[in-house]
Backbone as numpy.savetxt, mean C-alpha at the origin, in Angstrom:
# Nx Ny Nz CAx CAy CAz Cx Cy Cz
7.49 -42.40 2.50 7.92 -41.09 2.07 6.79 -40.31 1.42
5.85 -41.01 0.86 4.73 -40.32 0.24 3.89 -39.61 1.28
3.85 -40.15 2.48 3.07 -39.53 3.55 3.65 -38.17 3.93
4.97 -38.06 4.00 5.63 -36.79 4.31 5.44 -35.77 3.20
5.48 -36.24 1.98 5.26 -35.36 0.83 3.83 -34.83 0.81
2.90 -35.67 1.17 1.49 -35.26 1.21 1.27 -34.21 2.30
1.94 -34.38 3.43 1.81 -33.39 4.50 2.37 -32.03 4.05
3.48 -32.07 3.35 4.10 -30.84 2.88 3.19 -30.14 1.88
2.60 -30.89 0.97 1.69 -30.31 -0.01 0.46 -29.72 0.67
-0.02 -30.37 1.71 -1.18 -29.87 2.45 -0.84 -28.56 3.16
0.36 -28.47 3.72 0.77 -27.24 4.38 0.87 -26.10 3.37
1.39 -26.40 2.20 1.51 -25.37 1.16 0.12 -24.92 0.72
-0.80 -25.85 0.57 -2.16 -25.51 0.14 -2.87 -24.65 1.17
-2.62 -24.86 2.44 -3.28 -24.06 3.47 -2.57 -22.73 3.68
-1.28 -22.67 3.41 -0.53 -21.43 3.61 -0.71 -20.46 2.46
-0.97 -20.94 1.27 -1.08 -20.06 0.10 -2.17 -19.00 0.23
-3.39 -19.35 0.64 -4.41 -18.30 0.77 -4.06 -17.27 1.85
-3.42 -17.70 2.90 -3.05 -16.78 3.97 -1.98 -15.81 3.47
-1.00 -16.33 2.77 0.08 -15.48 2.24 -0.47 -14.51 1.21
-1.34 -14.97 0.33 -1.90 -14.08 -0.69 -2.78 -13.00 -0.05
-3.49 -13.35 1.00 -4.30 -12.35 1.71 -3.41 -11.30 2.37
-2.33 -11.74 3.00 -1.41 -10.80 3.63 -0.74 -9.89 2.60
-0.37 -10.43 1.46 0.22 -9.62 0.40 -0.77 -8.60 -0.14
-2.02 -8.99 -0.27 -3.05 -8.08 -0.74 -3.26 -6.95 0.25
-3.32 -7.28 1.53 -3.48 -6.26 2.56 -2.28 -5.32 2.57
-1.09 -5.86 2.43 0.11 -5.03 2.40 0.10 -4.10 1.20
-0.31 -4.61 0.05 -0.38 -3.77 -1.15 -1.39 -2.65 -0.98
-2.54 -2.95 -0.39 -3.53 -1.91 -0.14 -3.03 -0.87 0.85
-2.32 -1.31 1.87 -1.78 -0.38 2.87 -0.73 0.54 2.24
0.14 -0.02 1.42 1.18 0.80 0.78 0.55 1.78 -0.19
-0.42 1.34 -0.96 -1.09 2.22 -1.91 -1.82 3.36 -1.20
-2.55 3.04 -0.15 -3.27 4.09 0.57 -2.30 5.05 1.26
-1.19 4.55 1.77 -0.20 5.43 2.39 0.40 6.37 1.35
0.67 5.89 0.15 1.22 6.73 -0.90 0.21 7.81 -1.31
-1.04 7.42 -1.48 -2.07 8.38 -1.87 -2.23 9.45 -0.80
-2.24 9.04 0.46 -2.35 10.00 1.56 -1.15 10.93 1.61
0.03 10.40 1.42 1.25 11.22 1.40 1.20 12.22 0.25
0.83 11.75 -0.92 0.77 12.63 -2.09 -0.26 13.73 -1.89
-1.41 13.39 -1.32 -2.45 14.39 -1.08 -1.98 15.45 -0.09
-1.37 15.04 1.01 -0.91 16.02 2.00 0.25 16.85 1.45
1.09 16.25 0.66 2.20 16.98 0.07 1.69 18.04 -0.91
0.76 17.67 -1.77 0.19 18.64 -2.71 -0.58 19.73 -1.99
-1.29 19.36 -0.95 -2.05 20.35 -0.18 -1.10 21.36 0.47
-0.02 20.86 1.02 0.96 21.75 1.64 1.58 22.67 0.61
1.88 22.16 -0.56 2.48 22.96 -1.63 1.52 24.06 -2.07
0.25 23.69 -2.28 -0.74 24.69 -2.69 -0.94 25.74 -1.62
-0.93 25.34 -0.35 -1.11 26.28 0.74 0.07 27.27 0.80
1.25 26.78 0.53 2.44 27.62 0.56 2.36 28.71 -0.50
1.92 28.36 -1.70 1.91 29.30 -2.80 0.61 30.10 -2.90
-0.36 29.85 -2.04 -1.63 30.57 -2.09 -1.43 32.06 -1.85
-0.54 32.43 -0.93 -0.29 33.84 -0.65 0.25 34.56 -1.88
1.10 33.91 -2.63 1.67 34.53 -3.83 0.61 34.68 -4.91
-0.30 33.73 -5.01 -1.39 33.84 -5.97 -2.32 35.01 -5.61
-2.55 35.18 -4.31 -3.45 36.25 -3.86 -2.89 37.63 -4.12
-1.58 37.80 -4.04 -1.00 39.12 -4.24 -0.66 39.41 -5.69
-0.80 38.43 -6.57 -0.62 38.66 -8.00 0.80 38.48 -8.50
1.69 37.90 -7.70 3.06 37.68 -8.16 3.21 36.48 -9.08
2.30 35.55 -8.98 2.44 34.33 -9.77 1.51 34.34 -10.96
């Protein structure tokens, strides 16, 4: 039974770095997607109100 337990521990040891790498990549992808979304949203908002700033209403 110790042999089966050792195999399981070895699988966990080899899977941990892969899982942590995938989680890191996913976190970076989500963060960059949010930053890109926020940038385009703010840019669109500023572009919308630029005409009002130019005419002096705001």
